[in-house]
N, C-alpha and C positions, 0 to 999 in steps of 0.2 A: 168049734173054738176059731177067731179069727185069726189068719194065718202072721206072724211076725212079721215085718216087711226087714226090719234089721239085722235077722238073722237069716235074709238070705244071700246067698252068692251072690256080684255085682251085675255075671252075665244074664240070672236068673234072673233080677228087681229090675234092669235095663228092658228084658224083655217083657215081662209086665209091664212095665211102661208104655213099650210100641206092642201092647196086641188086641189095640182096639175095642180097649175096654175102658170101664168108668174110674176104676178102680185100681193101682193108686194112683191116683188123677193131680192134676196142678196143684194142689196144696202138697200136696206131700213133696212132690215135687221142688216145691218154693223151701219143705221144711230142711232136706234132701240139702242141699244149694246150702243152706244155714249152719247145717253138720261140717260140711265141708268146710264150711271158711270156720269154724271154731277148732275144728283139728287142724289143721295146718298155722293157727295161733297156736296149740301145745304144740307142734313141732318147732316151730320160732321161738320161739319161748325156753322149751327145753336144749335147745343150742344155744340159745344164749347163754345158758347155765353151764354150761360145760366145765368143767375144771379150767380146763386151757384159755377160759374167754374169762373166767369170772371176774378177774383183775382189771381187767379192759371196760366191763362192763359195771362195773360194782354199784357207783352211781346213779344203777339202773334199773337194779334189779326186785327192789324192795316194791318198785312198781311194777314190771313184769311179769311178779312170782303174782300180786296177787291180784293181775287181770287172766294170770293159768289160774286160779283157785276158783275165782267167777264161773270162768268159761266150764273146768270139770263140773261144780257141783252145782249150777244151779245153771246155767244156760244151754248146755248141751243137754244134759236128762230133759231140759223144756222140751227143746225141739226135741228127740227122739219121740218124746210120749203126742206131743203132737205130731206130728212124721204116721205115725199109729193114726192115733186119734181123726189125723183130717180123708183117712183112705176109710174109716171103718163108718163116720159118717156119714161121708156122702155116700156112699151107699144104702145110706139111710135113707136122704133126699132120692135118690133114684127111686125106690121099692115105692115109695111113698107115689112118688109123681105119675107110676108107673099104673098105680090104683084111681088116683085121679084120673087118666084120660080112660084107663077100663069103664066108672061112671059114666064122665062126658054123659053120652044119648042114651046109660038105661036107666041112675039113678041121681036125678039131679040134688039131692039131701046130701048122699054122698060124696057126692062129686064136690059140693060146697066144702065139707066137713074135708076131704083129702086136700081138697085146695089150699086151706087154712094150718092144716097141718106138713103138706111141704112144704108151706113160703115157713112156718118155724119152722121146720128144720131147715130151711136153707139161710134165714139168720144166723141159727149157732152153724152153720159149716161156713159164714161168712166173719163172724165174731173168732175162729182158727188163724185165716189168715192174719186176720190184723195181728193178733198174737205174734205168730210170725214174723210178719213183718217186726212188730218191735221188738222180738230178739235179737233179728238180724240187723236192724239198726244199730243196736248195742254193741255186735261184733265189730259191725264197720267201725265204728270211731274205735275201737278196743285194738282193731287192723290199722287202722292211722296213726297212735301210739307206739304200736310196734314194732312198724313200719321204721319209724323215726330213732326209736332206741333200743332196738335188739338187733342182735347178732345182721353185720351191715350184709354182708354178704349171700343172706338169706332174705334178702328186700324180695326174690323174686315170690318166696313161698307167704308175704305179707301182705306185697300187692295180692296176690291170688282170692287170697285170705280176704281182700277188702272188693276186689271187684266180685266175689261168692254172696260177700252180702248184698251188696248194692243189686245183683240178680237175683238176690231171694225177696228182696223188697218192692223192687219195680214187678217178680210175679205176681205180686202175694197182689197188689194196686190192680194188677189187671183185673184177677179173681174177682175182687175185691167189684170193682166198676161193674163184672160183669153181669156178676148176679143182684146189681143193682138195678139194673135192665126189668127183672124178672118180677121184681117185688114192691108192694102197693107203696104207696105213700105216706108214713106215718109217723108218729117221736119216735119210734124206732130208727127209720130211718133218718130223720133228722138229727141222730145224736153219732150214727155211722157218716154219714157226709162232714157232722164237724169233725170226727178221728179220721176220716178221709184225708180230707183238706191239709191238718194239722202233719199225718204223715208225708202228703207229697211233697212238704215244703221241707220237713226234714229227709224223704229220700233226694231232694234236688241238692243239699246240702250235702249228703252223701257222695252225689255222683261227683260231686266240685270238688270232694278231697279224694276222691278217686284219681280224677282226673290231673289233679297238681301233684298227684303220687308219682301216679304214671306219664309226669312230664318231666318229676326228677329225674328218672329213669331213663327217661330219653335225651335229658341233657347229659346226662354221664354218657353215653354212650355215642353222640354223637358226640362228644369231647375223646370217649378212648380213641374214636375212628379219624378223630383228624390229628391225635398224636400216634397211633398206628401213620395215620400218612408222612410225619415229620421226621420219622426218623426209619421208614419204609425205605431212605437213600439211604442208611449206612448201613439195613441189613441187607443188601444186595451186597454187600461188600466189593467195592467195584471202582472206587472211587480214590486208588492209586492211580488207576488210569491218567490222573487229570493230571496229575500232580510234578508239576517241573521244576520249582523250588520251596526249596525251605519259608520263603511268604504265605507259598499255598499250601504248605502242610498246617502252620501254623494258623492262617488267616482257615481251616477246615476246623479244627482242633478246637478256633474259638466261636466258631456258629456250632460247633456240639453241643458246647459244652454250654451256651448261650438259650439253644433247645433245652436240653435239660433243666438248668433251670428255671425255665419256664410254666415245664411242667412237673416240677418237682412235687407238689401235692399229689399227681396223680401216680405217680413213679413212686414216692418213698410212704406218701399219706400228709393230712393236712396234719402242718404246726412241724412233723417231723425232721424238716430239712430252718435252724435260724441261718444261716448265711452260706456265702459262697463255697468255702472252704468243704461244705456236706458232698458236695458236689461233686469233688476229685476221691473218687471212688469208683475203682476200676471195676469193682469182684461185684457190687451194688448194676451197675451199667448194664455188664454183661450177665448176669441175673433178670434185673425188672425188667432193663431195655430190650435185650438180645435175646433173651430166652432160653440161656444158657444153665445148665446145674453146672455147681463149681464143686471142688471136691482136692482135699490136700490129701498127699500119700508120701510114705518115706522116700519110697525109691519108684524112680518110673524108667531104669533101666538104663541102658548104653547104646551111643545113636552114631554112623560112622556117615558121612558129608568126604566122600575122595579120601584121604590120607588122614583127616582125621578124624579122630574116636572122641566124642565126650559125654558127661553124663546130662541125660536129659532132664531140663529142669523143667518146663513147660509141653503141655502135649493140646491139640484144638482136636477134640472128633466130633466133626461137621454131621455127623450117622446120625450120631447118640445127644446132639447139642452138648453137649461133656468139654467144659478144661479144665486140667489137672496140674496142679503146681507142684515142685517136691517141695517137703519143706524140712529134706536136708541145707538149707540157706541161711540165711540170715534174711529178717522179714524185709529189711529193703531192697533187697537183689529179688524178693519174692514179689511184691509189689509192683517193683520197676518190670518185672516180666510176665509178670497180670497185665500189665499196662499196656506193655508189649504183643501180649496175644491179640488181645483187643483191638489193638491198632495193625493187625494180618486181618482180623473179621471185616472191620471196616474200610480194612485199604485194598484187599486182594482175592482172588479167586483162584484159593490156594487148593491142593487136595483133598481129599477126604481122614485124612492123618493128617497131623505137620506136627513136627516135634522141633521144639526149641532149645539151647545152650542156655546157662544162668546168664541174665544179663542185669546190671547196677546204672548202666545209662554215663559210667565212666571211660570206657577203653573206646581207644582210636583206630582202635585194628581193623580194616579192609575187608568190606561184607562186601555179598551181591544187594542189588537196587531192593528188593521187599525187604531185606533186613535191616536196613538201611531207613527205608520209614517208618515201619513198624519203630525205631528205636527213638526215629524225631515224634514221631504218634505221639510217643512211651511222655518222652521229658517234653513235650508241649501238653498236653492233659496231665498231668504230675504236678506240673513249673509255672502256671498261667503266666504267663507275664505279667497284666495286671497284681494280681493278687499278690505277686514277689515281690511286685514293685511296691504296694501297698504296703505289705511285715516288713519289705525292708527297711522300707520311713518309719516305720513305727519302732522297731528296735534298737536304728543308727540315726533317726533324727534327721538324715540327709538322703537326699537323691543318688550321691555316688558318694565313694570311698574314695580315697587317693593315700598312697601309701607318704604319711609323712609324717613329722614327729610327735602328731597330736594326735594320731592314730595309734600310732605304739603306746603313747602314756593311755589313750583310754582304754586299751586293748590291754596293760597291763602286762606286756610283754617285752622290755628291757630297753636301751635306746634302739634308734632308727637304725645304726650300721649293724647292729648284731642280726635287728628283726629283716631286714633287707636281705643279710644272708642268709641266713633261714629260711627265708622265700620263695630265693631265685631267682624268682621270674614271675609274671602274672597270675599265671595258674596255680603255684605255692603258693601266693599272695590270694587267690582267691577260695584255696580250699581251709585255710585260716578261717574267713571270714563264714565259708559254708559252715564249720562245723564251731564256732566259736557263742561260749555260752555268759558272756560279761563282755560288756566294754558300758566308760562312759559310768560305773558305779550301779550298773543294772544287770541284774541278772534273769537270764529267760531261755526258753528251748532251742537250741540250734535254728538255723535255716533246715538244715537237713534231717532234722528231725520233726520239726514242725509240718513241713512237706513229705518224711517219709519214704528220705532217697539215701542215696548214697553220699557219703561228703563229693566223692567225684564228681555222680550225676551234679547235684548244687553246683560246684565249683563254674560247671563247664556251664551252667545256664545263666548264672551271675555275670560271666563272662561276655555272653552271648548277648543279654540285656545292658553291655554296657557300667554296669551296677560297682564296678571293682575297674581300678587300674592303677596302675605298676610304678 
């Protein structure tokens, strides 16, 4: 009874292919490439059909599951059968050739008989790789579809499935061409030559498909390389040493956000971001660009700097690439603290473990230079000047609000004298504007809510941009 190749362990099977014998031979090797292609396709389709991905790929699953059924129920079993048949049948060819060669100089009639039998057996041995090639063609076309519509993070597997199918076809064509050099030109050969020509054309079609899919991955890899290069300067954490003025800091933040916007599809995914406000998300940037893990914790403990002891609001752990933010504070403080920590990572080569007090961007308490820079970075990151101006104009219909009777009326805050007394100064006026949700008969979210910062931080930004005048 012939040995079942499919039941051999991988090492033993490979040793058989390399043992210097005719079985298993190149036809079985071609079938094995097709079988590997089939199994990789099943893997990618099963990964796509996982519960956590079903919603994302729901429009593709009917097609993919249909491919799965065809591969599993028809194509793979056919290849498994051909994998064994090729080895067994080529053994028959070799046996007849040996009988033919033994009779060559002894029995002319027997020699002619064995020559015909050997050629007939070789014709069958040529039909087998033709069948294998046709199945590999189907698998290759399926692989192109799975590459496009299956789980995108498993396109390496889809690509290998496609390349295995291409290799299987090329191997079969090599076998067919070699066999045709050993056979007489008859009607059978005419038919096989026609099939071979068509198969060669289909192989080139599949080869072009494989080249195109490889090109897609190559372009994405090149894009990732360029993206990594774009953000490498920020990951080094040394840009603070080049900052001399607030204008320097604002330009640095603006350039950083411009790069985030240009790379938005690579960072957030195609169609994920619809407007520039979506880029103002320090948590996303920390995770998706700088590669840090973000966690919230009820308490991060106490910390002392000199005589001052404070409850820790944020911790940077560079060894673990971890940012921890205390959720004992308001969302505005958490957001500003997170942007502050982002500033430290971009600007400063700090100690491995860095702890910060809570920040909301509204305090003017003296701080050391590094903390001042991180505060400025956070303010400019969360409240970019162009976007603040655009939103301000959309809300108030002007480029600057000056305190006068018209403003008091539009804000519905009483007469001008009372309003002026209530505000006291420009900071007070800016605080009112930062929090207002009604103006000129229109209701809206306040600027502080839109930019997810404290009213105090928003007020300071309005004054910096000369958007309010007391």
